[in-house]
C-alpha positions in Angstrom: 0.2 -0.3 -0.3 2.7 2.5 0.8 4.1 1.8 -2.5 1.3 2.3 -4.3 0.9 5.7 -2.0 4.7 6.8 -3.5 3.8 5.8 -6.9 0.6 7.9 -7.5 2.5 10.8 -5.3 5.4 10.2 -8.2 2.8 10.5 -10.6 1.0 13.8 -9.5 4.2 15.8 -9.1 5.0 14.4 -12.6 1.7 16.3 -13.7 2.1 18.8 -12.1 5.0 19.8 -13.2 4.1 18.9 -16.6 1.3 21.0 -16.0 3.5 24.3 -14.6 5.4 23.7 -17.9 2.4 23.9 -20.3 1.1 26.9 -18.4 4.7 28.8 -19.1 4.9 28.0 -22.2 7.1 29.8 -25.3 5.9 33.3 -25.0 7.1 36.6 -26.5 5.8 39.0 -23.3 5.9 39.9 -19.6 4.5 37.1 -18.3 4.1 38.3 -14.9 2.4 42.1 -16.1 -0.6 41.0 -18.9 -3.5 42.2 -19.0 -6.0 40.7 -21.9 -8.5 43.4 -23.6 -11.9 41.6 -24.4 -13.6 45.1 -25.0 -12.7 49.0 -25.7 -14.4 51.6 -24.1 -15.4 53.3 -27.3 -16.3 51.3 -30.5 -16.8 53.1 -34.4 -17.4 51.6 -37.4 -16.1 53.7 -40.5 -17.8 53.7 -43.9 -18.1 55.8 -46.7 -14.3 56.7 -47.9 -13.2 59.0 -50.0 -10.6 58.0 -52.6 -7.4 59.7 -52.5 -5.3 59.5 -56.0 -1.9 61.2 -55.6 -1.1 59.6 -58.6 1.3 57.2 -57.0 2.0 53.7 -57.5 3.9 51.5 -55.2 2.2 52.6 -52.0 3.9 51.6 -48.8 3.2 53.7 -46.0 2.0 57.2 -45.3 2.6 60.0 -42.7 0.6 63.0 -42.0 3.0 66.3 -40.8 0.4 69.2 -40.2 -0.4 70.3 -43.6 1.7 67.5 -45.5 1.4 64.0 -47.0 4.4 61.7 -47.1 3.8 58.7 -49.1 6.5 55.9 -48.6 6.7 54.3 -51.9 8.4 51.2 -53.7 10.0 53.4 -55.7 13.0 55.3 -56.3 12.8 58.6 -54.5 11.3 56.3 -51.8 9.3 59.2 -50.2 7.0 61.6 -51.8 5.6 64.7 -50.5 2.2 66.3 -51.0 0.5 69.0 -49.9 -2.9 68.0 -48.0 -5.2 70.3 -49.3 -4.7 69.6 -52.9 -2.3 66.7 -53.4 0.1 68.5 -55.4 3.6 67.2 -55.0 6.2 69.3 -53.0 9.2 67.1 -53.4 10.6 63.7 -53.4 13.6 62.3 -51.1 15.2 59.3 -50.2 17.4 57.9 -53.0 18.0 54.4 -53.1 21.5 53.3 -53.6 24.9 52.6 -52.2 26.7 55.6 -52.3 26.2 58.6 -49.9 23.2 59.7 -48.5 21.2 56.7 -50.4 19.6 53.8 -48.9 19.7 50.2 -49.8 16.8 49.0 -46.9 14.5 52.4 -46.8 13.1 52.4 -43.4 8.9 51.9 -42.6 7.6 55.9 -42.2 5.2 55.0 -39.0 8.4 53.8 -37.3 10.9 56.5 -38.3 10.9 59.0 -35.3 9.9 62.7 -36.1 11.1 65.6 -33.5 11.6 69.6 -33.5 14.7 71.0 -32.4 15.4 74.8 -32.6 12.5 75.5 -35.1 13.3 72.1 -37.5 11.9 68.8 -37.7 14.6 66.2 -37.6 14.1 62.4 -38.2 16.7 59.6 -36.9 16.9 56.9 -40.1 18.5 53.4 -39.9 19.6 51.3 -42.8 19.4 47.7 -41.7 21.4 46.4 -45.0 24.3 49.5 -44.0 24.4 49.0 -40.7 23.8 52.8 -40.3 22.0 55.0 -38.4 21.3 59.2 -40.2 20.0 62.1 -38.7 17.8 63.8 -41.7 16.9 67.2 -41.4 13.5 67.1 -43.1 12.8 71.0 -42.9 15.6 71.6 -45.0 14.9 68.8 -47.3 11.9 70.1 -48.0 13.2 73.4 -49.0 16.5 71.8 -51.1 14.0 68.7 -52.7 16.9 66.3 -51.1 17.7 64.4 -48.3 19.9 66.8 -45.8 21.5 63.7 -44.1 24.2 63.2 -41.6 26.0 59.9 -40.2 25.2 59.7 -36.4 26.3 55.6 -36.5 28.2 52.5 -38.4 29.3 49.3 -37.6 26.4 47.7 -36.0 25.2 44.2 -36.5 23.6 42.4 -39.4 20.9 42.9 -39.8 19.7 45.1 -36.7 15.6 45.1 -36.5 14.5 48.1 -35.0 17.7 50.5 -34.3 16.5 53.1 -32.0 19.4 56.0 -31.1 19.0 56.5 -27.5 21.9 59.0 -26.5 25.5 60.0 -26.9 26.7 56.8 -28.3 24.0 54.4 -27.4 21.9 52.6 -29.5 19.4 49.4 -28.6 18.1 47.4 -30.9 17.4 43.2 -31.9 20.0 40.8 -33.4 19.5 37.2 -33.8 20.6 34.7 -31.2 21.4 30.8 -30.9 21.2 30.5 -34.6 18.9 32.5 -35.9 16.2 30.9 -33.1 16.1 33.8 -31.5 15.9 37.7 -31.6 17.6 39.2 -28.5 17.1 42.7 -27.6 20.7 44.5 -26.6 22.1 48.2 -25.9 25.2 49.1 -27.6 27.6 51.7 -26.7 30.8 51.6 -28.8 32.2 47.8 -29.0 30.3 47.2 -25.8 27.2 44.9 -26.0 24.6 44.1 -22.9 21.3 42.5 -22.0 19.8 44.0 -18.9 18.0 41.2 -16.7 14.3 42.5 -16.8 15.1 41.9 -20.9 15.6 38.4 -20.9 12.2 36.8 -20.5 11.5 38.5 -24.1 15.0 37.4 -25.4 13.9 34.0 -23.7 11.1 33.3 -27.0 12.7 30.8 -29.6 11.6 28.9 -32.7 13.2 25.9 -33.1 16.3 25.2 -36.1 14.9 26.0 -39.4 11.3 27.0 -38.5 10.9 30.5 -39.9 12.2 33.3 -37.5 9.5 35.7 -38.3 7.2 33.8 -35.7 9.5 36.3 -33.8 9.4 39.6 -35.6 7.6 42.4 -34.6 7.5 46.4 -35.8 9.4 48.7 -32.9 8.3 52.4 -32.0 10.6 54.3 -29.6 8.1 56.9 -27.9 11.4 59.7 -26.7 9.7 62.1 -24.2 8.6 58.8 -22.1 11.3 56.6 -22.8 9.1 53.7 -24.2 9.5 50.7 -26.6 6.2 49.5 -28.2 6.4 46.5 -29.7 3.6 44.6 -32.4 4.1 41.4 -33.2 3.2 40.3 -36.2 1.7 36.6 -35.9 1.5 36.6 -31.8 -1.9 38.7 -30.1 0.2 40.4 -27.5 1.8 44.1 -27.7 4.7 44.5 -25.5 5.5 48.1 -23.9 8.8 49.0 -21.7 10.8 51.8 -21.1 14.5 51.3 -21.7 15.6 51.7 -18.1 12.9 48.7 -17.2 11.0 50.6 -14.2 7.6 50.3 -16.8 7.2 46.4 -18.2 4.0 45.8 -19.5 2.1 43.1 -22.6 -1.3 44.2 -23.7 -3.0 40.9 -25.0 -6.3 41.1 -27.5 -8.3 37.9 -26.6 -8.3 35.4 -23.5 -5.1 33.7 -23.9 -1.3 34.6 -24.8 0.2 33.4 -28.1 2.3 30.4 -27.5 5.1 30.4 -30.2 5.5 26.3 -29.8 2.1 26.1 -31.1 2.2 28.0 -33.8 5.4 26.6 -35.3 3.8 23.3 -35.6 1.8 25.1 -38.0 2.3 25.7 -41.6 3.2 28.4 -42.9 0.1 29.0 -45.0 -1.5 28.7 -41.6 -0.2 31.0 -39.0 -2.3 33.7 -38.1 -1.7 37.1 -39.0 -2.3 40.4 -36.4 -0.5 43.9 -36.1 0.7 45.4 -39.2 1.1 49.0 -38.5 1.5 51.2 -35.3 1.3 55.4 -35.2 2.7 57.0 -32.2 0.8 60.6 -30.8 1.1 62.5 -28.1 -1.2 60.9 -25.8 -1.5 57.4 -27.5 -0.8 55.2 -29.7 -2.9 53.1 -32.5 -1.9 50.0 -34.0 -3.6 48.3 -36.7 -5.2 44.7 -36.2 -6.3 42.0 -38.9 -6.1 38.5 -38.2 -6.2 36.5 -41.3 -3.6 33.6 -42.6 -1.6 34.2 -45.8 -3.4 32.0 -48.0 -6.8 33.7 -47.3 -4.9 36.8 -47.7 -3.9 35.1 -50.7 -7.4 34.8 -52.1 -8.9 37.5 -50.7 -10.5 36.4 -47.9 -9.5 39.2 -45.5 -10.0 39.4 -41.8 -11.9 42.7 -40.5 -9.4 45.7 -39.9 -9.2 47.2 -36.5 -7.2 50.2 -35.5 -7.0 49.7 -31.6 -5.6 52.7 -29.4 -4.3 52.7 -26.7 -3.0 55.4 -23.7 0.9 55.0 -22.9 -0.1 52.6 -19.9 -1.1 50.1 -22.1 -5.1 51.1 -21.3 -7.6 50.6 -24.2 -9.3 53.6 -25.5 -10.6 53.0 -28.5 -11.9 50.2 -31.4 -12.6 51.8 -34.7 -13.5 49.2 -37.2 -13.0 50.0 -41.3 -15.0 48.5 -44.3 -12.2 47.8 -46.0 -9.2 45.7 -46.0 -5.5 47.9 -45.1 -2.1 47.8 -44.7 -1.5 51.3 -43.2 -3.1 53.9 -42.1 -2.5 57.7 -40.1 -4.7 60.4 -37.9 -5.4 64.0 -39.8 -6.8 65.2 -36.5 -6.9 68.6 -37.5 -8.8 68.0 -41.1 -10.9 65.5 -39.6 -9.9 62.2 -41.6 -8.3 59.3 -41.3 -6.1 58.3 -44.2 -5.6 54.2 -44.7 -3.5 52.5 -47.5 -3.6 48.9 -49.3 -0.5 47.8 -50.7 -2.0 44.9 -52.1 -4.6 47.0 -54.5 -2.0 50.2 -54.6 -4.7 52.4 -53.0 -5.2 55.3 -50.8 -8.6 56.3 -49.2 -10.1 58.4 -46.0 -12.9 58.5 -43.7 -14.1 61.3 -41.7 -13.7 61.1 -38.4 -16.9 61.0 -35.8 -17.8 63.9 -34.1 -15.5 64.7 -31.1 -13.4 62.1 -31.5 -10.0 63.4 -30.9 -8.0 61.1 -28.0 -5.0 63.7 -28.2 
């Protein structure tokens, strides 16, 4: 009898241990601080869009800047700048190539950090293929019609995903680890690389050898005045927010359970569900484009319903904006009262009138 009880307790202990491992899972999240979002305090459904025809082919991304519409394209130059009033072209910027001031890989417009200094607008631009970081005087570039760029950093690891200039000679980025089965978040200063302990949980997310590492891919944006990083994975349901000093860390999950990477890598590439595809930052909130669909559904035009989810910088949900057409990018024009959107697949841009009183700034 004693032997039987001993075996029973052993089996129970093993079952509990296995359950514990299963609960931990393979997540790319701060599992000790996850907020599960099931509803938003404000919900809107937008219809009745107006076409925006700027005569641009190969539209990839867009950004509203005061009275200007900046469109990222697959062409050369990569950025085209238009007046919002009449869509007349102001200038074209960002040449492609391997020469000085040219780009081998053009950064996504929504992930470019623009800021004001001494009456001018500047932005930080990284070229992943050149492993370099630049600063562009955007205001001066509009005047001269060419990108006024200076190099501020070189020699970064290749590839460096989401390279962020922090201060002085300090940078933050994501690099491959463990034979491309992980993506590690690291700080770099000169020749020194460091990983604070509070980033280890995000860095522990992994895929098996030979599995597509894009399961770990995420958009990355930096809110400088809050020292806040926001990551939006392209295949997972959670957003990760954290300050670069580690004092604030939170994961915001859409739905009732975190996405387990182990479960996802068992699926074929065509059956994996994509989630977040765009993020835009504003003074007091950020917004993300969320649309659940597999690559096979996308191929056959069976698109999921697009949502623009709005959150404050503490990760609290603010609004859910549902759109009636598939799209891949967006930005708000609060002064004009419009939401501009684009779709890479159909090569279109259009805009919706914002609901009366809608302004989360």
